[in-house]
C-alpha positions as CSV (number, residue, x, y, z in Angstrom):
1,L,-9.9,5.8,5.3
2,D,-13.5,4.8,4.7
3,Q,-13.8,7.2,1.8
4,G,-12.0,7.1,-1.5
5,T,-10.8,4.1,-3.5
6,F,-8.2,1.4,-3.2
7,R,-6.3,0.6,-6.4
8,Y,-4.9,-2.8,-6.8
9,L,-2.6,-2.1,-9.7
10,H,-1.9,-5.7,-10.7
11,F,-5.6,-6.1,-11.7
12,D,-6.2,-2.4,-12.5
13,K,-9.4,-2.3,-10.5
14,R,-10.7,0.4,-8.3
15,I,-12.7,-0.7,-5.3
16,P,-14.1,1.1,-2.2
17,V,-11.5,1.1,0.6
18,S,-13.9,-0.7,2.9
19,S,-14.0,-3.6,0.5
20,A,-10.2,-4.0,0.2
21,P,-9.7,-6.9,2.6
22,A,-12.3,-8.9,0.7
23,L,-10.4,-8.5,-2.5
24,F,-7.4,-10.3,-1.2
25,T,-9.4,-13.3,-0.2
26,K,-11.3,-13.7,-3.4
27,V,-8.9,-12.7,-6.2
28,R,-7.1,-15.4,-8.2
29,T,-3.6,-14.4,-9.4
30,K,-3.2,-13.4,-13.0
31,T,0.1,-12.4,-14.5
32,L,0.6,-9.1,-16.2
33,S,2.3,-10.9,-19.1
34,R,-1.0,-12.6,-20.0
35,M,-3.2,-9.5,-19.7
36,P,-2.0,-7.7,-22.9
37,Q,-2.8,-10.7,-25.2
38,A,-6.3,-10.9,-23.7
39,M,-6.8,-7.2,-24.1
40,N,-5.0,-6.9,-27.4
41,V,-2.9,-4.0,-26.1
42,P,0.9,-3.8,-26.3
43,R,2.6,-4.6,-23.0
44,A,4.8,-1.4,-23.1
45,E,1.6,0.7,-23.4
46,I,0.1,-0.8,-20.3
47,A,3.4,-0.4,-18.4
48,A,3.8,3.2,-19.4
49,E,0.2,4.0,-18.3
50,E,0.7,2.3,-15.0
51,D,4.0,4.2,-14.5
52,R,2.2,7.5,-15.1
53,E,-0.6,6.6,-12.7
54,I,1.9,5.4,-10.0
55,F,3.9,8.7,-10.4
56,R,0.7,10.7,-10.1
57,I,-0.3,8.9,-6.9
58,L,3.1,9.2,-5.4
59,S,3.6,12.9,-6.3
60,T,0.3,13.9,-4.7
61,A,0.4,11.6,-1.6
62,N,1.6,12.8,1.8
63,T,0.6,10.1,4.3
64,I,1.2,6.4,3.8
65,A,-0.1,3.7,6.1
66,V,2.4,0.8,6.2
67,V,0.6,-2.4,7.1
68,G,2.9,-5.0,8.5
69,A,5.6,-2.5,9.7
70,T,8.2,-3.9,12.1
71,N,11.2,-2.8,14.0
72,R,13.3,-5.7,12.6
73,A,15.8,-4.0,10.3
74,S,16.3,-7.3,8.5
75,M,12.8,-7.3,7.1
76,P,12.0,-5.6,3.7
77,V,9.1,-3.6,5.2
78,Y,11.6,-1.8,7.5
79,G,13.8,-0.7,4.7
80,V,10.8,0.4,2.6
81,M,9.3,2.5,5.4
82,L,12.7,4.0,6.2
83,Y,13.1,5.0,2.5
84,L,9.6,6.5,2.3
85,Q,10.3,8.6,5.4
86,N,13.6,9.8,3.9
87,Q,11.7,10.8,0.8
88,G,9.5,13.1,2.9
89,Y,6.3,10.9,3.3
90,R,4.6,10.7,6.7
91,C,4.5,6.9,7.3
92,I,2.1,5.4,9.9
93,P,3.0,1.8,11.0
94,V,0.1,-0.5,11.3
95,N,0.9,-3.5,13.4
96,E,-1.5,-5.0,15.9
97,K,1.1,-6.6,18.2
98,A,3.4,-3.6,18.3
99,A,0.4,-1.3,19.0
100,A,-0.7,-3.5,21.9
101,R,2.8,-3.2,23.4
102,G,2.8,0.5,22.9
103,E,5.8,0.4,20.5
104,S,7.0,3.0,18.0
105,I,8.4,1.9,14.7
106,L,11.0,4.2,13.2
107,G,9.9,6.9,15.7
108,V,6.2,6.7,14.9
109,P,3.7,5.1,17.3
110,A,2.2,2.0,15.8
111,V,-1.6,1.6,15.4
112,A,-3.5,-1.7,15.5
113,R,-5.7,-1.2,12.4
114,T,-6.0,1.3,9.5
115,T,-9.3,2.4,11.0
116,D,-7.4,3.6,14.1
117,I,-5.5,6.2,12.1
118,P,-7.0,9.6,13.0
119,E,-5.9,11.4,9.8
120,K,-6.4,11.1,6.1
121,V,-4.3,8.4,4.5
122,D,-3.3,8.7,0.8
123,I,-1.7,5.3,0.3
124,V,-2.0,2.0,2.1
125,D,1.2,-0.1,1.6
126,I,0.5,-3.7,2.5
127,F,3.2,-6.2,3.4
128,L,2.2,-9.8,4.0
129,R,4.3,-12.8,4.8
């Protein structure tokens, strides 16, 4: 996980994976609707390019780390992880408390941190409260 890049699509920036946590504490929210005027690019063109990039990423990915995964079926992250598993992705739940208790989420043992994942991760899906 230390290698490669983390892509935060909302801002269309690529940063080293090791810097990803810092991004979330420093970034101010900008809306996509304001970006096209500033860049003088039609919104539909930006959306189409992002869709192509997301499709490319999803079609080449095999393993997804799901940060914030839980066993509570009422939580959106549970449904998303279940859906991703049903689509053939290998999902690894990242939840510090569940890992400390030795729990599995949707049949997969939870890990405390993304750095604890022993295999290559293609996508990190982050769910925050």
